[in-house]
DOLUMDREN-736426 format. One line per field, with one value per residue (C-alpha): residue number from 1; residue in one letter; x, y, z. Coordinates in steps of 0.05 Angstrom, whole numbers. Layout:
DOLUMDREN-736426
resi	[NUM,...]
resn	[A,...]
xx	[X,...]
yy	[Y,...]
zz	[Z,...]
This chain:
DOLUMDREN-736426
resi	[1,2,3,4,5,6,7,8,9,10,11,12,13,14,15,16,17,18,19,20,21,22,23,24,25,26,27,28,29,30,31,32,33,34,35,36,37,38,39,40,41,42,43,44,45,46,47,48,49,50,51,52,53,54,55,56,57,58,59,60,61,62,63,64,65,66,67,68,69,70,71,72,73,74,75,76,77,78,79,80,81,82,83,84,85,86,87,88,89,90,91,92,93,94,95,96,97,98,99,100,101,102,103,104,105,106,107,108,109,110,111,112,113,114,115,116,117,118,119,120,121,122,123,124,125,126,127,128,129,130,131,132,133,134,135,136,137,138,139,140,141,142,143,144,145,146,147,148,149,150,151,152,153,154,155,156,157,158,159,160,161,162,163,164,165,166,167,168,169,170,171,172,173,174,175,176]
resn	[X,X,X,X,X,X,X,X,X,X,X,X,X,X,X,X,X,X,X,X,X,X,X,X,X,X,X,X,X,X,X,X,X,X,X,X,X,X,X,X,X,X,X,X,X,X,X,X,X,X,X,X,X,X,X,X,X,X,X,X,X,X,X,X,X,X,X,X,X,X,X,X,X,X,X,X,X,X,X,X,X,X,X,X,X,X,X,X,X,X,X,X,X,X,X,X,X,X,X,X,X,X,X,X,X,X,X,X,X,X,X,X,X,X,X,X,X,X,X,X,X,X,X,X,X,X,X,X,X,X,X,X,X,X,X,X,X,X,X,X,X,X,X,X,X,X,X,X,X,X,X,X,X,X,X,X,X,X,X,X,X,X,X,X,X,X,X,X,X,X,X,X,X,X,X,X]
xx	[406,470,505,446,449,523,511,459,505,562,516,494,566,587,529,548,621,602,558,612,611,547,508,523,490,430,424,426,372,328,339,317,258,232,242,198,147,140,138,80,42,53,31,-32,-53,-38,-28,-68,-130,-125,-116,-177,-218,-197,-212,-281,-296,-273,-316,-378,-373,-378,-445,-430,-416,-444,-412,-353,-307,-332,-314,-244,-236,-258,-208,-153,-170,-168,-104,-69,-88,-67,1,14,-7,29,94,141,105,146,211,188,171,239,275,234,256,329,336,339,385,433,429,449,508,528,521,567,620,618,626,684,716,704,736,795,806,801,853,901,894,883,811,824,814,739,747,775,721,666,676,662,601,576,590,550,488,477,467,420,378,379,358,301,276,279,241,187,173,172,123,72,79,79,15,-17,2,-20,-87,-98,-81,-127,-185,-175,-175,-238,-272,-250,-279,-344,-348,-335,-404,-423,-492,-534]
yy	[365,326,387,405,336,344,412,381,324,374,415,353,331,400,399,330,350,412,373,324,249,247,274,209,169,216,207,131,135,178,130,71,110,133,64,35,90,78,3,12,57,6,-51,-13,-1,-71,-131,-105,-93,-164,-193,-155,-178,-251,-247,-218,-272,-326,-297,-287,-359,-386,-413,-405,-333,-332,-388,-381,-413,-364,-307,-336,-345,-273,-248,-289,-261,-189,-202,-231,-171,-124,-156,-155,-83,-55,-94,-36,21,13,15,79,109,93,122,186,189,176,230,291,253,240,314,330,283,324,387,360,336,403,441,396,415,490,483,445,499,553,517,509,579,616,633,691,656,661,633,567,562,571,500,472,516,492,420,434,465,426,358,389,418,353,313,360,361,285,280,331,301,232,252,274,212,165,196,191,117,101,136,99,32,45,65,4,-43,-11,-20,-92,-105,-72,-115,-180,-178,-227,-258,-257]
zz	[-478,-463,-436,-392,-362,-349,-317,-270,-254,-239,-194,-155,-148,-122,-72,-47,-39,0,47,68,75,117,58,20,76,76,1,10,64,18,-40,3,32,-36,-66,-11,-19,-94,-82,-32,-81,-136,-89,-67,-139,-166,-121,-61,-104,-132,-62,-36,-96,-86,-12,-25,-76,-27,29,-13,-39,32,53,127,147,218,258,305,253,200,247,255,180,169,220,187,119,145,183,122,79,136,145,70,60,122,111,94,129,194,154,119,186,215,155,162,235,219,166,212,260,203,187,258,252,191,232,286,237,200,265,285,219,234,303,275,223,277,319,261,232,296,280,234,167,152,82,107,160,108,82,151,160,93,114,177,146,81,114,165,109,69,130,145,73,71,137,120,52,84,137,85,42,103,130,61,56,127,117,51,82,142,97,52,112,140,73,70,140,118,55,92,123,177,174,236]
């Protein structure tokens, strides 16, 4: 078990070294993105449910649910829940957008390395150029994988938040 963990750690270290320094930044972006995603999932399943329940109890305990001030209070309650539940979604969306751009930066830095190797060696040493090509393709792949996985999870979270807010609006009924 211990040696398997060390083998995995060595494989990850080799992968990170082949991808160049940009891959470290992509890994940091992905760590931040997935931390925010798991935080949102945790929030939706714990605190958000309690907030919605407390809001419904507060609304249903009101005697006045049809006046202008009741409409404003209802709007305020919905807005407060909406702001709380959507707080980190824009950050997740930006991180998803940045991932492939960071991959492209890795591509450019890797190709610069290839061109530098070609200028020093005269272009005939394919083995020395392979490191630069690897440094060019690995960050691109990592950025794309990070973006594609992020798109799916962002759309899932956004859809869930939108559905929850619609249900909240439906449950905060206005009397006529």
